[in-house]
C-alpha positions in Angstrom: 73.5 -67.3 -154.9 73.4 -71.1 -155.1 69.6 -70.9 -155.6 70.0 -68.3 -158.4 71.8 -70.5 -160.9 71.5 -71.9 -164.3 71.4 -75.4 -163.0 68.3 -74.6 -161.0 66.8 -73.0 -164.0 67.6 -76.0 -166.1 66.0 -78.3 -163.6 62.8 -76.2 -163.6 62.9 -76.2 -167.4 63.2 -80.0 -167.4 60.2 -80.4 -165.1 58.2 -78.0 -167.2 59.1 -79.1 -170.7 60.2 -82.8 -170.5 57.9 -84.0 -167.7 55.0 -81.6 -168.2 54.7 -81.3 -164.5 51.6 -79.2 -163.8 53.3 -77.3 -160.9 55.9 -76.0 -163.3 53.8 -75.0 -166.3 54.1 -71.3 -165.6 57.8 -71.4 -164.5 59.0 -69.6 -167.6 59.4 -66.3 -165.8 61.3 -67.8 -163.0 63.6 -69.6 -165.4 64.4 -66.4 -167.2 65.0 -64.6 -163.9 67.4 -67.3 -162.7 69.4 -67.4 -165.9 69.6 -63.6 -166.1 70.8 -63.0 -162.6 73.1 -66.0 -162.7 74.9 -64.5 -165.7 74.9 -61.1 -164.0 76.3 -62.4 -160.7 79.0 -64.4 -162.6 80.1 -61.3 -164.5 80.1 -59.3 -161.3 82.4 -61.9 -159.8 85.1 -61.6 -162.5 88.4 -61.9 -160.6 91.1 -62.8 -163.1 92.4 -61.0 -166.2 92.1 -64.2 -168.2 88.6 -65.2 -167.1 86.5 -67.1 -169.5 82.7 -67.5 -170.1 80.6 -65.3 -167.9 83.4 -64.5 -165.6 85.3 -62.3 -168.1 86.9 -59.0 -167.1 85.5 -55.9 -168.7 87.8 -55.3 -171.7 87.6 -53.5 -175.0 88.1 -56.7 -176.9 85.2 -58.6 -175.2 82.8 -55.6 -175.0 80.5 -57.2 -177.6 79.9 -60.0 -175.0 79.4 -58.2 -171.7 77.8 -54.9 -172.8 74.7 -56.5 -174.3 74.3 -58.6 -171.2 74.5 -55.6 -168.9 72.1 -53.6 -171.1 69.6 -56.5 -171.1 69.9 -56.8 -167.4 69.1 -53.2 -166.9 66.0 -53.4 -169.2 64.9 -56.7 -167.6 65.3 -55.4 -164.0 63.3 -52.2 -164.9 60.5 -54.4 -166.3 60.1 -56.7 -163.2 56.8 -56.2 -161.5 55.2 -57.6 -158.3 51.8 -59.2 -158.2 50.1 -55.8 -157.9 51.7 -54.6 -161.1 54.2 -52.2 -159.4 57.8 -52.1 -160.7 60.0 -53.9 -158.1 62.7 -51.2 -158.2 60.1 -48.7 -157.1 58.5 -50.7 -154.2 59.5 -50.7 -150.5 61.5 -53.9 -151.3 63.5 -52.1 -154.0 67.0 -52.4 -152.5 68.3 -55.4 -154.4 66.9 -54.3 -157.7 67.9 -50.7 -157.4 71.3 -51.9 -156.2 71.8 -54.0 -159.4 70.7 -51.1 -161.6 73.1 -48.7 -159.9 76.0 -51.2 -160.0 75.5 -52.0 -163.6 75.3 -48.3 -164.6 78.4 -47.6 -162.4 80.5 -50.3 -164.0 79.6 -49.2 -167.5 80.6 -45.6 -166.6 83.8 -46.7 -165.0 84.6 -48.7 -168.1 84.0 -45.7 -170.3 86.1 -43.4 -168.2 89.0 -45.7 -167.3 89.3 -48.3 -170.0 87.7 -47.1 -173.2 88.9 -43.6 -173.6 92.2 -42.8 -175.3 95.2 -42.8 -172.9 93.1 -44.7 -170.3 95.0 -45.9 -167.3 93.4 -49.4 -167.2 93.3 -52.2 -169.7 90.4 -54.0 -168.0 88.2 -54.0 -165.0 87.8 -56.9 -162.6 84.4 -56.2 -161.1 85.0 -58.4 -158.0 87.9 -56.2 -156.9 85.4 -53.4 -156.3 83.2 -55.5 -154.1 82.8 -55.1 -150.3 84.2 -58.6 -149.6 87.7 -57.3 -149.1 86.5 -54.8 -146.4 84.4 -57.4 -144.7 87.4 -59.8 -144.6 89.6 -57.2 -143.2 87.2 -56.3 -140.4 86.7 -60.0 -139.7 90.5 -60.3 -139.1 90.4 -57.2 -136.9 87.5 -58.5 -134.9 
């Protein structure tokens, strides 16, 4: 996840734009990919009810921030192609892309069912709390 970051994207952008480095002239697609997935990973690591920036919990009051980000991530991921022109989420290496698409759709559905509806039991969703990290840490202790 350290490689997929806005700071790496900014460094590539600096080499491309400010230094006109020939090796980075066509780095625009990589820069967009890094920024998109950095924002998505940050959102999926929301841990605190009062999170700020890209680490916000999914709430009704900030839906105008996170919902467009998730919708854009779905559209972007579905448009990614390999060098042969095949959509990445349909190739044999589809697992990470398909995983992101399924997770995003699931979180949006969970939000609609458990936060957005009248008389909903939750006020927000902390996406990190649904990750597999907790299970892995438990089994690490058991081991």
